[in-house]
BALOVEX-414181 format. One record per residue (C-alpha): residue number from 1; residue in one letter; z, x, y. Coordinates in Angstrom, 3 decimals, decimal comma. Example, Ala and Ser with C-alpha at 12.3 -4.5 7.8 and 13.67 -1.06 7.14 Angstrom:
  pos  code         w         u         v
    1     A     7,800    12,300    -4,500
    2     S     7,140    13,670    -1,060
// end
This chain:
  pos  code         w         u         v
    1     M   125,749   123,386   116,813
    2     A   122,681   121,120   117,131
    3     S   121,371   120,070   120,528
    4     I   122,065   116,603   121,970
    5     E   118,455   115,585   121,210
    6     I   118,716   116,554   117,535
    7     E   122,136   114,912   117,190
    8     R   120,673   111,703   118,630
    9     L   117,777   111,862   116,145
   10     V   120,220   112,396   113,255
   11     R   122,350   109,440   114,406
   12     F   119,313   107,120   114,478
   13     L   118,051   108,355   111,103
   14     G   121,533   107,829   109,662
   15     R   121,267   104,117   110,480
   16     L   118,350   103,697   108,081
   17     P   119,070   102,258   104,622
   18     G   119,621   104,914   101,979
   19     L   120,245   107,714   104,475
   20     G   123,772   109,040   104,902
   21     P   124,752   111,721   107,455
   22     R   123,623   114,663   105,300
   23     S   120,347   113,030   104,269
   24     A   119,686   112,210   107,928
   25     Q   120,248   115,877   108,836
   26     R   117,815   117,014   106,120
   27     V   115,147   114,571   107,335
   28     A   115,672   115,641   110,964
   29     L   115,303   119,313   110,008
   30     A   112,139   118,606   107,998
   31     L   110,658   116,794   111,006
   32     M   111,637   119,565   113,434
   33     K   110,109   122,253   111,208
   34     R   106,736   120,471   111,307
   35     P   106,430   118,991   114,809
   36     D   102,622   118,773   114,848
   37     T   102,064   117,407   111,346
   38     L   105,198   115,249   110,935
   39     L   107,303   114,693   114,049
   40     R   104,652   113,742   116,618
   41     P   102,563   111,608   114,221
   42     L   105,760   109,804   113,161
   43     A   106,710   109,204   116,805
   44     D   103,201   107,816   117,469
   45     A   103,386   105,541   114,406
   46     L   106,818   104,240   115,453
   47     T   105,609   103,527   118,992
   48     L   102,519   101,746   117,672
   49     C   104,625    99,552   115,357
   50     A   107,119    98,782   118,130
   51     D   104,292    97,741   120,455
   52     R   102,065    95,799   118,054
   53     V   103,826    94,610   114,896
   54     R   105,459    91,188   115,044
   55     T   106,829    88,532   112,726
   56     C   104,306    85,939   111,566
   57     G   105,239    82,567   113,027
   58     V   104,069    80,791   109,862
   59     C   105,437    82,771   106,911
   60     G   107,687    85,512   108,330
   61     N   105,534    88,446   107,187
   62     L   105,092    91,494   109,453
   63     D   101,639    92,145   110,909
   64     A    99,822    93,076   114,105
   65     V    98,366    89,554   114,296
   66     D   100,037    86,139   114,314
   67     P    99,421    84,302   112,006
   68     C    99,335    87,292   109,671
   69     A    96,341    88,401   107,606
   70     V    97,686    86,661   104,483
   71     C    98,072    83,305   106,243
   72     R    94,611    83,640   107,828
   73     D    92,844    84,579   104,578
   74     P    90,537    81,654   103,655
   75     E    90,419    82,841   100,016
   76     R    94,135    82,152    99,519
   77     D    95,306    79,198    97,445
   78     R    96,709    76,781   100,063
   79     G    98,418    74,724    97,365
   80     T   100,971    77,413    96,472
   81     I   103,752    78,936    98,568
   82     C   105,832    81,739    97,092
   83     V   109,296    81,932    98,669
   84     V   110,769    85,433    98,885
   85     Q   113,960    86,822   100,333
   86     E   112,556    89,672   102,465
   87     V   109,204    91,128   103,537
   88     D   109,433    93,978   101,003
   89     D   109,514    91,344    98,242
   90     L   106,243    89,951    99,612
   91     W   104,746    93,449    99,603
   92     A   105,853    93,972    95,970
   93     L   104,106    90,757    94,899
   94     E   100,975    91,756    96,799
   95     R   100,939    95,164    95,064
   96     S   100,846    93,398    91,703
   97     G    97,473    91,885    92,685
   98     T    98,094    88,785    90,557
   99     Y    99,307    86,253    93,125
  100     R    96,729    84,732    95,505
  101     G    98,698    81,967    97,220
  102     L   100,666    81,883   100,473
  103     Y   104,196    83,147   101,165
  104     H   107,360    82,192   102,983
  105     V   109,952    84,867   103,851
  106     L   113,465    83,420   104,136
  107     G   115,055    86,488   105,720
  108     G   117,970    86,533   103,272
  109     T   119,863    84,189   100,970
  110     L   122,641    81,677   101,496
  111     S   126,017    83,400   101,437
  112     A   129,303    81,776   102,413
  113     L   131,058    85,164   102,303
  114     D   128,627    86,682   104,807
  115     G   128,542    83,523   106,934
  116     R   124,836    82,912   106,224
  117     G   124,029    79,221   106,132
  118     P   120,677    77,369   106,162
  119     E   120,421    77,744   109,953
  120     E   120,386    81,549   109,682
  121     L   117,408    81,512   107,293
  122     R   113,808    80,356   107,771
  123     I   114,392    77,219   105,681
  124     A   113,375    74,750   108,411
  125     G   109,949    76,404   108,585
  126     L   109,480    76,040   104,826
  127     L   110,417    72,361   104,931
  128     A   108,001    71,827   107,827
  129     R   105,207    73,401   105,768
  130     A   106,046    71,165   102,795
  131     E   106,039    68,105   105,068
  132     A   102,662    69,094   106,542
  133     A   101,199    69,558   103,033
  134     K   102,419    66,098   102,023
  135     A   100,900    64,559   105,175
  136     E    97,566    66,268   104,402
  137     G    97,644    65,120   100,775
  138     V    97,919    68,663    99,413
  139     A    99,582    68,954    95,978
  140     L   101,950    71,792    96,854
  141     E   103,779    74,074    94,417
  142     V   106,662    76,130    95,778
  143     V   107,403    79,201    93,656
  144     L   110,929    80,582    94,118
  145     A   110,792    84,372    93,769
  146     L   114,410    85,070    94,683
  147     G   116,809    87,623    93,228
  148     V   118,702    86,795    90,048
  149     T   122,054    86,899    91,833
  150     V   124,638    84,226    92,592
  151     E   123,271    84,003    96,157
  152     G   119,666    83,873    94,921
  153     Q   120,449    81,121    92,417
  154     T   122,419    79,128    95,021
  155     T   119,575    79,423    97,507
  156     G   117,057    78,356    94,856
  157     H   119,045    75,233    93,964
  158     Y   119,473    74,347    97,637
  159     L   115,739    74,726    98,322
  160     A   114,764    72,691    95,250
  161     E   117,022    69,895    96,450
  162     R   115,662    69,968   100,003
  163     L   112,020    70,078    98,830
  164     T   112,328    67,077    96,484
  165     P   111,546    64,419    99,154
  166     F   108,180    66,053    99,855
  167     G   106,960    65,558    96,287
  168     C   106,058    69,199    95,731
  169     A   106,476    70,966    92,405
  170     V   109,178    73,645    92,492
  171     S   109,120    76,523    90,005
  172     R   110,752    79,924    89,710
  173     L   109,669    83,252    88,308
  174     A   110,337    83,784    84,610
  175     Q   113,376    85,859    83,735
  176     G   114,025    88,048    80,754
  177     V   112,911    91,280    79,110
  178     P   110,952    93,449    81,562
  179     V   107,673    95,108    80,584
  180     G   108,570    98,415    78,966
  181     G   112,193    97,335    78,488
  182     E   114,093    98,136    75,302
  183     M   116,615    95,662    73,923
  184     N   119,462    98,148    73,556
  185     Y   119,369    98,932    77,311
  186     L   119,444    95,307    78,511
  187     D   122,542    93,561    79,793
  188     E   123,828    90,326    78,260
  189     G   122,594    88,166    81,164
  190     T   119,029    89,424    80,822
  191     I   119,036    88,886    77,056
  192     E   120,424    85,358    77,481
  193     A   117,734    84,510    80,071
  194     A   115,024    85,940    77,815
  195     L   116,201    83,857    74,853
  196     R   116,306    80,678    76,946
  197     A   112,791    81,343    78,304
  198     R   111,277    82,309    74,934
  199     Q   107,696    81,184    74,224
  200     R   106,097    80,251    70,937
  201     I   103,199    82,559    69,990
  202     V   102,127    81,034    66,645
// end
């Protein structure tokens, strides 16, 4: 029987996404077996994040400074805002190294089933940024980088409608065959999107 301390650790680990009770036990045991190289450094890192990391008041990113490093970067294209669902989507786009504009993290998508309306998301902040860009005479493009789900599509349509009065261009990421994808492994929806978004090469 594990001690109360270990059981508590397992319970907290089990709350993390992707970790069930058994996975949480395995992680707890791995940490306990290496207290000096894993457990204590992890505890220090968690404490540091809890004390210092906050949500950026401008875009919703996570950083130790507010506004975050992305928002403060003078080299960023101020005429483009990429709207993402969660912070990990922002990180994925940053890893690609191809996008150099600003971001806006919604914190989810509209979902009537889950009771998530516009008030539960960071939509008001996005509209305020679009309004400020219009007042400053900035030609703003809002890129919708939301999931290709019913909720993602609904959210995209809602945002496009709400952004229209500010005169900004609204675009979305291309959809279709992924790099390295083979046709026989693709679902019908992906193939349909790829055909609709086809580009002439000659």
